[in-house]
PyMOL Python script that loads the backbone (N, CA, C, O; Angstrom):
from pymol import cmd

cmd.read_pdbstr("""\
ATOM      1  N   MET A   1      -2.707  -7.863  15.052  1.00  0.00           N
ATOM      2  CA  MET A   1      -1.335  -8.047  14.597  1.00  0.00           C
ATOM      3  C   MET A   1      -1.055  -7.084  13.447  1.00  0.00           C
ATOM      4  O   MET A   1      -1.844  -6.971  12.509  1.00  0.00           O
ATOM      5  N   SER A   2       0.050  -6.411  13.532  1.00  0.00           N
ATOM      6  CA  SER A   2       0.407  -5.426  12.523  1.00  0.00           C
ATOM      7  C   SER A   2       0.960  -6.097  11.269  1.00  0.00           C
ATOM      8  O   SER A   2       1.590  -7.153  11.336  1.00  0.00           O
ATOM      9  N   LEU A   3       0.717  -5.476  10.149  1.00  0.00           N
ATOM     10  CA  LEU A   3       1.249  -5.949   8.878  1.00  0.00           C
ATOM     11  C   LEU A   3       2.780  -5.929   8.944  1.00  0.00           C
ATOM     12  O   LEU A   3       3.362  -4.969   9.448  1.00  0.00           O
ATOM     13  N   ASP A   4       3.433  -6.976   8.441  1.00  0.00           N
ATOM     14  CA  ASP A   4       4.893  -7.093   8.474  1.00  0.00           C
ATOM     15  C   ASP A   4       5.493  -6.402   7.250  1.00  0.00           C
ATOM     16  O   ASP A   4       5.405  -6.937   6.145  1.00  0.00           O
ATOM     17  N   PRO A   5       6.102  -5.223   7.419  1.00  0.00           N
ATOM     18  CA  PRO A   5       6.628  -4.496   6.262  1.00  0.00           C
ATOM     19  C   PRO A   5       7.781  -5.210   5.571  1.00  0.00           C
ATOM     20  O   PRO A   5       7.947  -5.068   4.360  1.00  0.00           O
ATOM     21  N   ASP A   6       8.584  -5.976   6.308  1.00  0.00           N
ATOM     22  CA  ASP A   6       9.691  -6.707   5.677  1.00  0.00           C
ATOM     23  C   ASP A   6       9.170  -7.790   4.743  1.00  0.00           C
ATOM     24  O   ASP A   6       9.683  -7.971   3.638  1.00  0.00           O
ATOM     25  N   ARG A   7       8.161  -8.496   5.189  1.00  0.00           N
ATOM     26  CA  ARG A   7       7.558  -9.530   4.337  1.00  0.00           C
ATOM     27  C   ARG A   7       6.907  -8.892   3.113  1.00  0.00           C
ATOM     28  O   ARG A   7       7.028  -9.411   2.003  1.00  0.00           O
ATOM     29  N   LEU A   8       6.222  -7.777   3.310  1.00  0.00           N
ATOM     30  CA  LEU A   8       5.604  -7.091   2.182  1.00  0.00           C
ATOM     31  C   LEU A   8       6.667  -6.621   1.196  1.00  0.00           C
ATOM     32  O   LEU A   8       6.481  -6.758  -0.013  1.00  0.00           O
ATOM     33  N   ASP A   9       7.765  -6.075   1.679  1.00  0.00           N
ATOM     34  CA  ASP A   9       8.856  -5.627   0.809  1.00  0.00           C
ATOM     35  C   ASP A   9       9.331  -6.779  -0.077  1.00  0.00           C
ATOM     36  O   ASP A   9       9.488  -6.609  -1.286  1.00  0.00           O
ATOM     37  N   GLU A  10       9.558  -7.938   0.514  1.00  0.00           N
ATOM     38  CA  GLU A  10      10.005  -9.108  -0.255  1.00  0.00           C
ATOM     39  C   GLU A  10       8.985  -9.504  -1.315  1.00  0.00           C
ATOM     40  O   GLU A  10       9.341  -9.777  -2.461  1.00  0.00           O
ATOM     41  N   ARG A  11       7.736  -9.533  -0.930  1.00  0.00           N
ATOM     42  CA  ARG A  11       6.682  -9.936  -1.868  1.00  0.00           C
ATOM     43  C   ARG A  11       6.486  -8.900  -2.967  1.00  0.00           C
ATOM     44  O   ARG A  11       6.210  -9.262  -4.110  1.00  0.00           O
ATOM     45  N   LEU A  12       6.624  -7.614  -2.640  1.00  0.00           N
ATOM     46  CA  LEU A  12       6.543  -6.567  -3.659  1.00  0.00           C
ATOM     47  C   LEU A  12       7.656  -6.739  -4.688  1.00  0.00           C
ATOM     48  O   LEU A  12       7.426  -6.589  -5.888  1.00  0.00           O
ATOM     49  N   ALA A  13       8.857  -7.053  -4.220  1.00  0.00           N
ATOM     50  CA  ALA A  13       9.988  -7.257  -5.135  1.00  0.00           C
ATOM     51  C   ALA A  13       9.686  -8.386  -6.107  1.00  0.00           C
ATOM     52  O   ALA A  13       9.923  -8.256  -7.308  1.00  0.00           O
ATOM     53  N   ASP A  14       9.167  -9.486  -5.594  1.00  0.00           N
ATOM     54  CA  ASP A  14       8.840 -10.638  -6.443  1.00  0.00           C
ATOM     55  C   ASP A  14       7.735 -10.315  -7.438  1.00  0.00           C
ATOM     56  O   ASP A  14       7.805 -10.718  -8.599  1.00  0.00           O
ATOM     57  N   ALA A  15       6.726  -9.598  -6.994  1.00  0.00           N
ATOM     58  CA  ALA A  15       5.542  -9.372  -7.829  1.00  0.00           C
ATOM     59  C   ALA A  15       5.671  -8.183  -8.778  1.00  0.00           C
ATOM     60  O   ALA A  15       5.202  -8.243  -9.914  1.00  0.00           O
ATOM     61  N   PHE A  16       6.307  -7.100  -8.317  1.00  0.00           N
ATOM     62  CA  PHE A  16       6.257  -5.853  -9.084  1.00  0.00           C
ATOM     63  C   PHE A  16       7.603  -5.178  -9.308  1.00  0.00           C
ATOM     64  O   PHE A  16       7.670  -4.160  -9.997  1.00  0.00           O
ATOM     65  N   GLY A  17       8.670  -5.721  -8.742  1.00  0.00           N
ATOM     66  CA  GLY A  17       9.978  -5.094  -8.919  1.00  0.00           C
ATOM     67  C   GLY A  17      10.080  -3.793  -8.157  1.00  0.00           C
ATOM     68  O   GLY A  17       9.661  -3.705  -7.003  1.00  0.00           O
ATOM     69  N   GLY A  18      10.638  -2.781  -8.803  1.00  0.00           N
ATOM     70  CA  GLY A  18      10.833  -1.487  -8.150  1.00  0.00           C
ATOM     71  C   GLY A  18      12.142  -1.442  -7.390  1.00  0.00           C
ATOM     72  O   GLY A  18      12.793  -2.467  -7.186  1.00  0.00           O
ATOM     73  N   THR A  19      12.514  -0.263  -6.980  1.00  0.00           N
ATOM     74  CA  THR A  19      13.761  -0.104  -6.227  1.00  0.00           C
ATOM     75  C   THR A  19      13.535  -0.478  -4.765  1.00  0.00           C
ATOM     76  O   THR A  19      12.407  -0.434  -4.276  1.00  0.00           O
ATOM     77  N   PRO A  20      14.610  -0.844  -4.071  1.00  0.00           N
ATOM     78  CA  PRO A  20      14.459  -1.136  -2.642  1.00  0.00           C
ATOM     79  C   PRO A  20      13.870   0.045  -1.865  1.00  0.00           C
ATOM     80  O   PRO A  20      13.058  -0.147  -0.960  1.00  0.00           O
ATOM     81  N   GLU A  21      14.278   1.254  -2.218  1.00  0.00           N
ATOM     82  CA  GLU A  21      13.775   2.439  -1.514  1.00  0.00           C
ATOM     83  C   GLU A  21      12.272   2.611  -1.733  1.00  0.00           C
ATOM     84  O   GLU A  21      11.525   2.903  -0.799  1.00  0.00           O
ATOM     85  N   GLU A  22      11.848   2.428  -2.971  1.00  0.00           N
ATOM     86  CA  GLU A  22      10.427   2.567  -3.292  1.00  0.00           C
ATOM     87  C   GLU A  22       9.603   1.515  -2.553  1.00  0.00           C
ATOM     88  O   GLU A  22       8.569   1.833  -1.965  1.00  0.00           O
ATOM     89  N   ARG A  23      10.058   0.271  -2.582  1.00  0.00           N
ATOM     90  CA  ARG A  23       9.327  -0.801  -1.884  1.00  0.00           C
ATOM     91  C   ARG A  23       9.268  -0.541  -0.386  1.00  0.00           C
ATOM     92  O   ARG A  23       8.247  -0.794   0.252  1.00  0.00           O
ATOM     93  N   ARG A  24      10.355  -0.041   0.171  1.00  0.00           N
ATOM     94  CA  ARG A  24      10.391   0.242   1.612  1.00  0.00           C
ATOM     95  C   ARG A  24       9.356   1.310   1.979  1.00  0.00           C
ATOM     96  O   ARG A  24       8.688   1.200   3.007  1.00  0.00           O
ATOM     97  N   VAL A  25       9.224   2.339   1.143  1.00  0.00           N
ATOM     98  CA  VAL A  25       8.243   3.398   1.406  1.00  0.00           C
ATOM     99  C   VAL A  25       6.824   2.846   1.293  1.00  0.00           C
ATOM    100  O   VAL A  25       5.973   3.151   2.129  1.00  0.00           O
ATOM    101  N   VAL A  26       6.565   2.042   0.273  1.00  0.00           N
ATOM    102  CA  VAL A  26       5.233   1.439   0.120  1.00  0.00           C
ATOM    103  C   VAL A  26       4.926   0.547   1.322  1.00  0.00           C
ATOM    104  O   VAL A  26       3.825   0.598   1.869  1.00  0.00           O
ATOM    105  N   ALA A  27       5.895  -0.265   1.731  1.00  0.00           N
ATOM    106  CA  ALA A  27       5.682  -1.153   2.882  1.00  0.00           C
ATOM    107  C   ALA A  27       5.419  -0.347   4.153  1.00  0.00           C
ATOM    108  O   ALA A  27       4.581  -0.728   4.971  1.00  0.00           O
ATOM    109  N   ARG A  28       6.124   0.750   4.314  1.00  0.00           N
ATOM    110  CA  ARG A  28       5.908   1.600   5.495  1.00  0.00           C
ATOM    111  C   ARG A  28       4.517   2.232   5.463  1.00  0.00           C
ATOM    112  O   ARG A  28       3.839   2.293   6.489  1.00  0.00           O
ATOM    113  N   GLN A  29       4.093   2.702   4.295  1.00  0.00           N
ATOM    114  CA  GLN A  29       2.756   3.281   4.173  1.00  0.00           C
ATOM    115  C   GLN A  29       1.683   2.219   4.457  1.00  0.00           C
ATOM    116  O   GLN A  29       0.675   2.502   5.103  1.00  0.00           O
ATOM    117  N   ALA A  30       1.911   1.012   3.972  1.00  0.00           N
ATOM    118  CA  ALA A  30       0.958  -0.075   4.228  1.00  0.00           C
ATOM    119  C   ALA A  30       0.878  -0.377   5.721  1.00  0.00           C
ATOM    120  O   ALA A  30      -0.210  -0.574   6.262  1.00  0.00           O
ATOM    121  N   ARG A  31       2.028  -0.411   6.382  1.00  0.00           N
ATOM    122  CA  ARG A  31       2.023  -0.646   7.833  1.00  0.00           C
ATOM    123  C   ARG A  31       1.307   0.488   8.556  1.00  0.00           C
ATOM    124  O   ARG A  31       0.533   0.246   9.482  1.00  0.00           O
ATOM    125  N   ASP A  32       1.565   1.731   8.133  1.00  0.00           N
ATOM    126  CA  ASP A  32       0.881   2.872   8.753  1.00  0.00           C
ATOM    127  C   ASP A  32      -0.629   2.788   8.546  1.00  0.00           C
ATOM    128  O   ASP A  32      -1.402   3.086   9.456  1.00  0.00           O
ATOM    129  N   LEU A  33      -1.042   2.384   7.354  1.00  0.00           N
ATOM    130  CA  LEU A  33      -2.473   2.214   7.078  1.00  0.00           C
ATOM    131  C   LEU A  33      -3.062   1.135   7.976  1.00  0.00           C
ATOM    132  O   LEU A  33      -4.131   1.324   8.557  1.00  0.00           O
ATOM    133  N   ALA A  34      -2.372   0.006   8.091  1.00  0.00           N
ATOM    134  CA  ALA A  34      -2.856  -1.076   8.956  1.00  0.00           C
ATOM    135  C   ALA A  34      -2.935  -0.616  10.408  1.00  0.00           C
ATOM    136  O   ALA A  34      -3.930  -0.858  11.091  1.00  0.00           O
ATOM    137  N   ASP A  35      -1.885   0.045  10.872  1.00  0.00           N
ATOM    138  CA  ASP A  35      -1.840   0.498  12.268  1.00  0.00           C
ATOM    139  C   ASP A  35      -2.893   1.561  12.574  1.00  0.00           C
ATOM    140  O   ASP A  35      -3.356   1.667  13.709  1.00  0.00           O
ATOM    141  N   SER A  36      -3.269   2.341  11.573  1.00  0.00           N
ATOM    142  CA  SER A  36      -4.260   3.408  11.787  1.00  0.00           C
ATOM    143  C   SER A  36      -5.663   2.861  12.031  1.00  0.00           C
ATOM    144  O   SER A  36      -6.496   3.526  12.647  1.00  0.00           O
ATOM    145  N   GLY A  37      -5.921   1.646  11.545  1.00  0.00           N
ATOM    146  CA  GLY A  37      -7.255   1.066  11.654  1.00  0.00           C
ATOM    147  C   GLY A  37      -8.216   1.541  10.578  1.00  0.00           C
ATOM    148  O   GLY A  37      -9.351   1.070  10.512  1.00  0.00           O
ATOM    149  N   ARG A  38      -7.777   2.471   9.732  1.00  0.00           N
ATOM    150  CA  ARG A  38      -8.657   3.042   8.693  1.00  0.00           C
ATOM    151  C   ARG A  38      -9.122   1.983   7.704  1.00  0.00           C
ATOM    152  O   ARG A  38     -10.297   1.957   7.338  1.00  0.00           O
ATOM    153  N   TYR A  39      -8.222   1.113   7.266  1.00  0.00           N
ATOM    154  CA  TYR A  39      -8.614   0.070   6.323  1.00  0.00           C
ATOM    155  C   TYR A  39      -9.577  -0.912   6.992  1.00  0.00           C
ATOM    156  O   TYR A  39     -10.596  -1.279   6.407  1.00  0.00           O
ATOM    157  N   ALA A  40      -9.261  -1.332   8.205  1.00  0.00           N
ATOM    158  CA  ALA A  40     -10.096  -2.303   8.913  1.00  0.00           C
ATOM    159  C   ALA A  40     -11.506  -1.774   9.150  1.00  0.00           C
ATOM    160  O   ALA A  40     -12.473  -2.527   9.036  1.00  0.00           O
ATOM    161  N   GLU A  41     -11.636  -0.501   9.476  1.00  0.00           N
ATOM    162  CA  GLU A  41     -12.978   0.045   9.717  1.00  0.00           C
ATOM    163  C   GLU A  41     -13.770   0.154   8.421  1.00  0.00           C
ATOM    164  O   GLU A  41     -15.000   0.107   8.444  1.00  0.00           O
ATOM    165  N   THR A  42     -13.088   0.298   7.305  1.00  0.00           N
ATOM    166  CA  THR A  42     -13.754   0.388   6.002  1.00  0.00           C
ATOM    167  C   THR A  42     -14.087  -0.991   5.451  1.00  0.00           C
ATOM    168  O   THR A  42     -15.178  -1.206   4.924  1.00  0.00           O
ATOM    169  N   ALA A  43     -13.145  -1.927   5.572  1.00  0.00           N
ATOM    170  CA  ALA A  43     -13.292  -3.246   4.943  1.00  0.00           C
ATOM    171  C   ALA A  43     -13.826  -4.318   5.890  1.00  0.00           C
ATOM    172  O   ALA A  43     -14.158  -5.418   5.449  1.00  0.00           O
ATOM    173  N   ASP A  44     -13.911  -4.015   7.168  1.00  0.00           N
ATOM    174  CA  ASP A  44     -14.356  -4.981   8.183  1.00  0.00           C
ATOM    175  C   ASP A  44     -13.414  -6.167   8.342  1.00  0.00           C
ATOM    176  O   ASP A  44     -13.828  -7.225   8.816  1.00  0.00           O
ATOM    177  N   HIS A  45     -12.154  -6.005   7.952  1.00  0.00           N
ATOM    178  CA  HIS A  45     -11.110  -6.989   8.242  1.00  0.00           C
ATOM    179  C   HIS A  45      -9.754  -6.294   8.200  1.00  0.00           C
ATOM    180  O   HIS A  45      -9.602  -5.223   7.613  1.00  0.00           O
ATOM    181  N   GLU A  46      -8.787  -6.924   8.831  1.00  0.00           N
ATOM    182  CA  GLU A  46      -7.450  -6.340   8.918  1.00  0.00           C
ATOM    183  C   GLU A  46      -6.753  -6.350   7.563  1.00  0.00           C
ATOM    184  O   GLU A  46      -7.043  -7.190   6.711  1.00  0.00           O
ATOM    185  N   LEU A  47      -5.848  -5.427   7.377  1.00  0.00           N
ATOM    186  CA  LEU A  47      -5.024  -5.369   6.175  1.00  0.00           C
ATOM    187  C   LEU A  47      -3.903  -6.391   6.298  1.00  0.00           C
ATOM    188  O   LEU A  47      -3.214  -6.445   7.317  1.00  0.00           O
ATOM    189  N   THR A  48      -3.721  -7.195   5.268  1.00  0.00           N
ATOM    190  CA  THR A  48      -2.670  -8.208   5.244  1.00  0.00           C
ATOM    191  C   THR A  48      -1.787  -8.007   4.019  1.00  0.00           C
ATOM    192  O   THR A  48      -2.128  -7.254   3.107  1.00  0.00           O
ATOM    193  N   VAL A  49      -0.661  -8.684   4.013  1.00  0.00           N
ATOM    194  CA  VAL A  49       0.233  -8.650   2.852  1.00  0.00           C
ATOM    195  C   VAL A  49      -0.508  -9.128   1.615  1.00  0.00           C
ATOM    196  O   VAL A  49      -0.387  -8.521   0.550  1.00  0.00           O
ATOM    197  N   GLU A  50      -1.270 -10.203   1.739  1.00  0.00           N
ATOM    198  CA  GLU A  50      -1.998 -10.748   0.582  1.00  0.00           C
ATOM    199  C   GLU A  50      -3.022  -9.758   0.035  1.00  0.00           C
ATOM    200  O   GLU A  50      -3.174  -9.631  -1.180  1.00  0.00           O
ATOM    201  N   ILE A  51      -3.713  -9.068   0.912  1.00  0.00           N
ATOM    202  CA  ILE A  51      -4.697  -8.072   0.461  1.00  0.00           C
ATOM    203  C   ILE A  51      -3.998  -6.951  -0.293  1.00  0.00           C
ATOM    204  O   ILE A  51      -4.481  -6.509  -1.335  1.00  0.00           O
ATOM    205  N   VAL A  52      -2.868  -6.489   0.222  1.00  0.00           N
ATOM    206  CA  VAL A  52      -2.116  -5.443  -0.482  1.00  0.00           C
ATOM    207  C   VAL A  52      -1.716  -5.931  -1.867  1.00  0.00           C
ATOM    208  O   VAL A  52      -1.945  -5.238  -2.859  1.00  0.00           O
ATOM    209  N   LEU A  53      -1.121  -7.118  -1.944  1.00  0.00           N
ATOM    210  CA  LEU A  53      -0.654  -7.637  -3.233  1.00  0.00           C
ATOM    211  C   LEU A  53      -1.803  -7.830  -4.213  1.00  0.00           C
ATOM    212  O   LEU A  53      -1.675  -7.492  -5.390  1.00  0.00           O
ATOM    213  N   ASP A  54      -2.914  -8.365  -3.747  1.00  0.00           N
ATOM    214  CA  ASP A  54      -4.076  -8.567  -4.627  1.00  0.00           C
ATOM    215  C   ASP A  54      -4.575  -7.243  -5.194  1.00  0.00           C
ATOM    216  O   ASP A  54      -4.899  -7.155  -6.379  1.00  0.00           O
ATOM    217  N   ASN A  55      -4.638  -6.226  -4.359  1.00  0.00           N
ATOM    218  CA  ASN A  55      -5.135  -4.930  -4.826  1.00  0.00           C
ATOM    219  C   ASN A  55      -4.137  -4.225  -5.731  1.00  0.00           C
ATOM    220  O   ASN A  55      -4.540  -3.562  -6.687  1.00  0.00           O
ATOM    221  N   LEU A  56      -2.857  -4.352  -5.454  1.00  0.00           N
ATOM    222  CA  LEU A  56      -1.863  -3.746  -6.336  1.00  0.00           C
ATOM    223  C   LEU A  56      -1.842  -4.446  -7.691  1.00  0.00           C
ATOM    224  O   LEU A  56      -1.554  -3.819  -8.711  1.00  0.00           O
ATOM    225  N   ALA A  57      -2.144  -5.734  -7.703  1.00  0.00           N
ATOM    226  CA  ALA A  57      -2.206  -6.469  -8.974  1.00  0.00           C
ATOM    227  C   ALA A  57      -3.359  -5.975  -9.845  1.00  0.00           C
ATOM    228  O   ALA A  57      -3.315  -6.121 -11.067  1.00  0.00           O
ATOM    229  N   ASP A  58      -4.384  -5.397  -9.234  1.00  0.00           N
ATOM    230  CA  ASP A  58      -5.522  -4.860  -9.994  1.00  0.00           C
ATOM    231  C   ASP A  58      -5.197  -3.552 -10.707  1.00  0.00           C
ATOM    232  O   ASP A  58      -5.912  -3.155 -11.627  1.00  0.00           O
ATOM    233  N   ALA A  59      -4.129  -2.882 -10.292  1.00  0.00           N
ATOM    234  CA  ALA A  59      -3.750  -1.616 -10.932  1.00  0.00           C
ATOM    235  C   ALA A  59      -3.383  -1.879 -12.386  1.00  0.00           C
ATOM    236  O   ALA A  59      -2.820  -2.926 -12.706  1.00  0.00           O
ATOM    237  N   PRO A  60      -3.698  -0.936 -13.265  1.00  0.00           N
ATOM    238  CA  PRO A  60      -3.442  -1.143 -14.689  1.00  0.00           C
ATOM    239  C   PRO A  60      -1.982  -1.452 -15.002  1.00  0.00           C
ATOM    240  O   PRO A  60      -1.704  -2.290 -15.861  1.00  0.00           O
ATOM    241  N   GLU A  61      -1.058  -0.804 -14.334  1.00  0.00           N
ATOM    242  CA  GLU A  61       0.376  -1.019 -14.563  1.00  0.00           C
ATOM    243  C   GLU A  61       1.146  -0.140 -13.605  1.00  0.00           C
ATOM    244  O   GLU A  61       0.558   0.613 -12.828  1.00  0.00           O
ATOM    245  N   GLY A  62       2.469  -0.238 -13.662  1.00  0.00           N
ATOM    246  CA  GLY A  62       3.296   0.688 -12.905  1.00  0.00           C
ATOM    247  C   GLY A  62       4.167   0.038 -11.857  1.00  0.00           C
ATOM    248  O   GLY A  62       4.129  -1.170 -11.622  1.00  0.00           O
ATOM    249  N   SER A  63       4.948   0.894 -11.244  1.00  0.00           N
ATOM    250  CA  SER A  63       5.858   0.495 -10.176  1.00  0.00           C
ATOM    251  C   SER A  63       5.047   0.225  -8.907  1.00  0.00           C
ATOM    252  O   SER A  63       3.850   0.513  -8.866  1.00  0.00           O
ATOM    253  N   PRO A  64       5.687  -0.326  -7.875  1.00  0.00           N
ATOM    254  CA  PRO A  64       4.951  -0.521  -6.621  1.00  0.00           C
ATOM    255  C   PRO A  64       4.312   0.762  -6.084  1.00  0.00           C
ATOM    256  O   PRO A  64       3.173   0.731  -5.619  1.00  0.00           O
ATOM    257  N   ALA A  65       5.022   1.881  -6.142  1.00  0.00           N
ATOM    258  CA  ALA A  65       4.457   3.144  -5.632  1.00  0.00           C
ATOM    259  C   ALA A  65       3.292   3.616  -6.495  1.00  0.00           C
ATOM    260  O   ALA A  65       2.288   4.094  -5.967  1.00  0.00           O
ATOM    261  N   GLU A  66       3.413   3.489  -7.807  1.00  0.00           N
ATOM    262  CA  GLU A  66       2.317   3.895  -8.691  1.00  0.00           C
ATOM    263  C   GLU A  66       1.087   3.027  -8.456  1.00  0.00           C
ATOM    264  O   GLU A  66      -0.039   3.523  -8.433  1.00  0.00           O
ATOM    265  N   ARG A  67       1.307   1.746  -8.286  1.00  0.00           N
ATOM    266  CA  ARG A  67       0.196   0.828  -8.016  1.00  0.00           C
ATOM    267  C   ARG A  67      -0.438   1.141  -6.663  1.00  0.00           C
ATOM    268  O   ARG A  67      -1.662   1.157  -6.540  1.00  0.00           O
ATOM    269  N   TRP A  68       0.391   1.391  -5.647  1.00  0.00           N
ATOM    270  CA  TRP A  68      -0.108   1.736  -4.316  1.00  0.00           C
ATOM    271  C   TRP A  68      -0.962   3.004  -4.379  1.00  0.00           C
ATOM    272  O   TRP A  68      -2.060   3.053  -3.824  1.00  0.00           O
ATOM    273  N   ASN A  69      -0.447   4.022  -5.057  1.00  0.00           N
ATOM    274  CA  ASN A  69      -1.193   5.280  -5.158  1.00  0.00           C
ATOM    275  C   ASN A  69      -2.496   5.098  -5.926  1.00  0.00           C
ATOM    276  O   ASN A  69      -3.497   5.739  -5.607  1.00  0.00           O
ATOM    277  N   TRP A  70      -2.492   4.246  -6.918  1.00  0.00           N
ATOM    278  CA  TRP A  70      -3.726   3.941  -7.653  1.00  0.00           C
ATOM    279  C   TRP A  70      -4.755   3.348  -6.686  1.00  0.00           C
ATOM    280  O   TRP A  70      -5.918   3.751  -6.693  1.00  0.00           O
ATOM    281  N   TRP A  71      -4.332   2.400  -5.864  1.00  0.00           N
ATOM    282  CA  TRP A  71      -5.244   1.767  -4.906  1.00  0.00           C
ATOM    283  C   TRP A  71      -5.722   2.773  -3.856  1.00  0.00           C
ATOM    284  O   TRP A  71      -6.910   2.814  -3.537  1.00  0.00           O
ATOM    285  N   MET A  72      -4.805   3.583  -3.318  1.00  0.00           N
ATOM    286  CA  MET A  72      -5.208   4.586  -2.329  1.00  0.00           C
ATOM    287  C   MET A  72      -6.182   5.587  -2.949  1.00  0.00           C
ATOM    288  O   MET A  72      -7.109   6.048  -2.283  1.00  0.00           O
ATOM    289  N   GLY A  73      -5.970   5.920  -4.220  1.00  0.00           N
ATOM    290  CA  GLY A  73      -6.895   6.815  -4.915  1.00  0.00           C
ATOM    291  C   GLY A  73      -8.278   6.208  -5.042  1.00  0.00           C
ATOM    292  O   GLY A  73      -9.283   6.891  -4.846  1.00  0.00           O
ATOM    293  N   ALA A  74      -8.331   4.922  -5.372  1.00  0.00           N
ATOM    294  CA  ALA A  74      -9.618   4.237  -5.492  1.00  0.00           C
ATOM    295  C   ALA A  74     -10.328   4.180  -4.140  1.00  0.00           C
ATOM    296  O   ALA A  74     -11.529   4.435  -4.059  1.00  0.00           O
ATOM    297  N   LEU A  75      -9.591   3.848  -3.082  1.00  0.00           N
ATOM    298  CA  LEU A  75     -10.188   3.826  -1.744  1.00  0.00           C
ATOM    299  C   LEU A  75     -10.632   5.225  -1.327  1.00  0.00           C
ATOM    300  O   LEU A  75     -11.684   5.393  -0.710  1.00  0.00           O
ATOM    301  N   GLY A  76      -9.828   6.219  -1.665  1.00  0.00           N
ATOM    302  CA  GLY A  76     -10.175   7.598  -1.333  1.00  0.00           C
ATOM    303  C   GLY A  76     -11.449   8.055  -2.016  1.00  0.00           C
ATOM    304  O   GLY A  76     -12.286   8.716  -1.401  1.00  0.00           O
ATOM    305  N   LEU A  77     -11.601   7.703  -3.291  1.00  0.00           N
ATOM    306  CA  LEU A  77     -12.825   8.070  -4.012  1.00  0.00           C
ATOM    307  C   LEU A  77     -14.045   7.370  -3.435  1.00  0.00           C
ATOM    308  O   LEU A  77     -15.116   7.965  -3.317  1.00  0.00           O
ATOM    309  N   ALA A  78     -13.875   6.104  -3.078  1.00  0.00           N
ATOM    310  CA  ALA A  78     -15.003   5.322  -2.581  1.00  0.00           C
ATOM    311  C   ALA A  78     -15.377   5.672  -1.139  1.00  0.00           C
ATOM    312  O   ALA A  78     -16.560   5.740  -0.804  1.00  0.00           O
ATOM    313  N   PHE A  79     -14.378   5.891  -0.291  1.00  0.00           N
ATOM    314  CA  PHE A  79     -14.646   6.020   1.142  1.00  0.00           C
ATOM    315  C   PHE A  79     -14.109   7.297   1.778  1.00  0.00           C
ATOM    316  O   PHE A  79     -14.554   7.675   2.862  1.00  0.00           O
ATOM    317  N   GLY A  80     -13.167   7.966   1.128  1.00  0.00           N
ATOM    318  CA  GLY A  80     -12.525   9.138   1.709  1.00  0.00           C
ATOM    319  C   GLY A  80     -11.536   8.762   2.795  1.00  0.00           C
ATOM    320  O   GLY A  80     -11.639   7.698   3.406  1.00  0.00           O
ATOM    321  N   GLY A  81     -10.580   9.643   3.028  1.00  0.00           N
ATOM    322  CA  GLY A  81      -9.663   9.464   4.143  1.00  0.00           C
ATOM    323  C   GLY A  81      -8.447   8.599   3.889  1.00  0.00           C
ATOM    324  O   GLY A  81      -7.803   8.168   4.846  1.00  0.00           O
ATOM    325  N   PHE A  82      -8.107   8.327   2.641  1.00  0.00           N
ATOM    326  CA  PHE A  82      -6.941   7.500   2.349  1.00  0.00           C
ATOM    327  C   PHE A  82      -5.796   8.290   1.718  1.00  0.00           C
ATOM    328  O   PHE A  82      -4.714   7.743   1.508  1.00  0.00           O
ATOM    329  N   GLU A  83      -6.018   9.556   1.416  1.00  0.00           N
ATOM    330  CA  GLU A  83      -5.012  10.364   0.735  1.00  0.00           C
ATOM    331  C   GLU A  83      -3.720  10.463   1.536  1.00  0.00           C
ATOM    332  O   GLU A  83      -2.634  10.517   0.958  1.00  0.00           O
ATOM    333  N   ARG A  84      -3.827  10.486   2.845  1.00  0.00           N
ATOM    334  CA  ARG A  84      -2.624  10.631   3.676  1.00  0.00           C
ATOM    335  C   ARG A  84      -1.691   9.434   3.588  1.00  0.00           C
ATOM    336  O   ARG A  84      -0.549   9.505   4.042  1.00  0.00           O
ATOM    337  N   PHE A  85      -2.166   8.328   3.006  1.00  0.00           N
ATOM    338  CA  PHE A  85      -1.341   7.133   2.883  1.00  0.00           C
ATOM    339  C   PHE A  85      -0.670   7.001   1.520  1.00  0.00           C
ATOM    340  O   PHE A  85       0.018   6.012   1.267  1.00  0.00           O
ATOM    341  N   THR A  86      -0.858   7.974   0.645  1.00  0.00           N
ATOM    342  CA  THR A  86      -0.219   7.902  -0.670  1.00  0.00           C
ATOM    343  C   THR A  86       1.285   8.131  -0.535  1.00  0.00           C
ATOM    344  O   THR A  86       1.761   8.703   0.445  1.00  0.00           O
ATOM    345  N   VAL A  87       2.007   7.675  -1.537  1.00  0.00           N
ATOM    346  CA  VAL A  87       3.456   7.871  -1.600  1.00  0.00           C
ATOM    347  C   VAL A  87       3.707   9.143  -2.391  1.00  0.00           C
ATOM    348  O   VAL A  87       3.258   9.284  -3.529  1.00  0.00           O
ATOM    349  N   ARG A  88       4.423  10.054  -1.780  1.00  0.00           N
ATOM    350  CA  ARG A  88       4.758  11.315  -2.448  1.00  0.00           C
ATOM    351  C   ARG A  88       6.269  11.475  -2.477  1.00  0.00           C
ATOM    352  O   ARG A  88       6.980  11.049  -1.567  1.00  0.00           O
ATOM    353  N   GLU A  89       6.733  12.097  -3.541  1.00  0.00           N
ATOM    354  CA  GLU A  89       8.163  12.370  -3.647  1.00  0.00           C
ATOM    355  C   GLU A  89       8.546  13.417  -2.615  1.00  0.00           C
ATOM    356  O   GLU A  89       7.850  14.416  -2.429  1.00  0.00           O
ATOM    357  N   ARG A  90       9.634  13.176  -1.967  1.00  0.00           N
ATOM    358  CA  ARG A  90      10.104  14.088  -0.926  1.00  0.00           C
ATOM    359  C   ARG A  90      10.652  15.359  -1.549  1.00  0.00           C
ATOM    360  O   ARG A  90      11.444  15.316  -2.491  1.00  0.00           O
ATOM    361  N   GLU A  91      10.223  16.477  -1.016  1.00  0.00           N
ATOM    362  CA  GLU A  91      10.736  17.758  -1.501  1.00  0.00           C
ATOM    363  C   GLU A  91      12.055  18.060  -0.812  1.00  0.00           C
ATOM    364  O   GLU A  91      12.187  17.906   0.403  1.00  0.00           O
ATOM    365  N   GLU A  92      13.016  18.487  -1.590  1.00  0.00           N
ATOM    366  CA  GLU A  92      14.353  18.775  -1.040  1.00  0.00           C
ATOM    367  C   GLU A  92      14.478  20.222  -0.672  1.00  0.00           C
ATOM    368  O   GLU A  92      15.529  20.649  -0.195  1.00  0.00           O
TER     369      GLU A  92
END
""", "prot")
cmd.dss("prot")
cmd.show_as("cartoon", "prot")
cmd.util.cbc("prot")
cmd.orient("prot")
């Protein structure tokens, strides 16, 4: 079962605030990570909304995107292959 990005968006708003656009991008990246199977093969379990929220809460501070990137950075350092899931500002 794929991670529900709408539910994650709502929970991100409650837990960390941020703009609707920022939360939507984080939720989409989380869904892409779940759908890729990369997290499941590393952690031996599926990615859930609760797992995302728990890990973002471990970040020192920041917006949802900053917290997400902190977590992806930590996973990338430990296991490699998570950089493609970071949130980047769109170049115009």
